[in-house]
N, C-alpha and C positions, 0 to 999 in steps of 0.2 A: 645556736642553730644557724646553719649556713643559709645563704639567700635562696639557693635552690631548694633546700629542705623546707625552708620557711614558706616558699611559694607553693610547694606541694601540700604542706599542712593547711594552708589557706584554702586550697581547692577541696581537700578532704572535709574541712569544717563546713564549707558551703554545701557540699554534697550531702553531708549528714543532716544539716539544717533542712534542706529541701525534702529529703526522705522523711524525716520525723514530722515536719510541718504537714506534709501531704497526708499522713495517716493520723494526725492529731495526737501524737504519742505523748503520754504524761511523763513527768520526771520519774526516772527509774529508781531514784533514791527515796523520795518522799511520797510518790504516788499521786501527787496533785497535778492539776492541769498546768501547762506552760502557755503563757500568752505569747504566741509566735509573732504577734504584731509588734512586739518590742524588739524583734530581730535578734541577731547574734550578740552576745555580750562581747565587749571589746575594750577599747581605750576608755570609753565612758561607761564605767562599771554600773550595771543595773542588776541588782540581786535577783530580780524576777525574770530576767531575760534568759533565752535559751543559751546553753553552753554545752558543747559536746564533751562527754565524759568518757575517758578510757576505762573500760571494765578492768583490764589488766594494766596497772599503772606504768607509765612510760619509764619511771625511775627504776622499776624492777624488770620490765619487759620492753626494752627499747625497740626490739624487732617488730613489735605490733603497733608502733606509734601511728603509722599511716594506713593501717588496716581498717577499713570502714566497718568490718564486722566486729571490731573491738570498741566501737563507739556507741554509746547509748545516750538518749536525751536526758538532760538535767537542767535544773535552774542553776544559774551561776552561783548562788549562795550555797546550794546543796553540794555542788561539785567542789567548790573551794573548801567547804568545811570537811569534806571527806578526805582530802589530800591524797596520799599515796596508798591508802588501804584498798585492796581489791574489792570491787563493788558487787560482785555477783551474789554474795550471801547477805547483803544488808537488808533486803526487802523480800517479801513473799515467803511464805512457808513452803516447804517442799510438798510436792503433790501426795507423797505417802511417806510413811516412816520406814526407813531401811534397816 
């Protein structure tokens, strides 16, 4: 990742954190509360900390890497265990059967 792209990703991570903390959003993968007091997961890995998760994985959809609407709240452990699988279908049953 280039320095410019890395700096933009850092800003997107911080914006996502503020957005999700402000609404007390739970982890979109496991549905459990996130302790926003632990901050953003980073160099000092904390499995319970907030980590922004790309709904459409960057490896498959690099064009959405910096798109805030492609970022959902997750625990670091949940996000890292999911890897590059698209996350929109992992939780919540559909509202009706199609």
